[in-house]
Residue, then its C-alpha position, 0 to 999 in steps of 0.5 A: m499499499s505504501a508503495l502504491l501511494s508513493e507512486f501518486l505522492p512522490n514527495a510525501l512521506i507515506v506511513v501505513d499502519s493498522d486501523m487499531l493504531g489509528a483509533a488509538r491515536a485518535l482517542c488517546g492522543r500522546s497520552e496512555g490509555v486503553a483504546c477500544v473499537l466497537g462496531t460490527g466487530s470489537n477490538s481493543c489495545l493498551y497504547n503508551g502515547s505513541e504505539i500499541i504495547d499489548q493487545v488482547p485478540s479480537l478472534g472475530y464473531i464466533l470466538g470473540d467480538e464481545g460488546s460488538s453489534t454482532a454480539l448484541g444482535r446474537r443475544l437479542i435473538s437468542d433471548c427472544l427465541k429462549r423467552q427471556l425478554p417480555e413477550s411484547v418486546s419479542r413479539e415486536f422484534m420478530e414482527r418488525y423484521s418478519l422473522t421466524k425461527e426457520i428464517i433466522i436459522e436459514n440466515v445464520y447457518r446457511k447464508p453468507l455473512p451471518n455476522r452482518y445479518i445478526a449485527g443488523f438487529a442492534p438498532f432494535l436494542h438501542e430503541k428498547r434500551n430502557v426496557p429493563e430486561v433489554h437494559k440488563l442484556l446490554i449491561q451484561c454484553f458490555s460487562e463481557f467486553f470489559t472482563r474478557n478484554v479491557m481488564n486483561y491489560h491490568k491497568p485499571w487506573l487508565p481511562v478507557h476510550f471508545i470509538g465506533s457507531l455502536a460505542n457512540s449509541f450506547s455511551a450511557e451503557l458503557t459508562e454504567t458498565a465501567d463504573s460498576l467495574g471500577m474503571t473510568i470512561g474517557k472519550i467516546m466518538a463515532s469516527p476517528l477522522e477529525s482527531l486523527v488529524e489533530y494527532h498528526n498536527l501535534p508537535d513531536 
């Protein structure tokens, strides 16, 4: 990628780094912190003010991606089918998306990109987030993200920052979860672009 860009920008210094490093720099700037991405998937890292120094692996939607929209959607589907949510909420969910158990099984197990299909139900949880059972579901899902990822950096005094559309939508629930675990939320933003530009304009 760097070589390709250099062909079009011969006088520019081209540096290609990971999306996670870009997110960490946008969120933390020159300060130490834990940077997290919550979207269709999830990811996190420990950042020292310039580089990633530790990273718990994400492992994708089958083995990981805790706290992501895929994880939330999976829990919503499961809780509806296993009668863990109020009947009115489950019925509204199934009717709104024209779902049956058979349709869900077909899309999850037999069609391509099941993670995107499952993640597409997260907006329903946002709409119903004040229903006690849904609120409990959200806190449990975000607690799993913290305990299986963030807390394994073993630096509870550092601020925990989040980026991504899902994190931005559920900022209150993330803050509540962090408070319950004795951790502090720093920045929560939907997109890294503006802050990443600011980072690269900082003096060395």
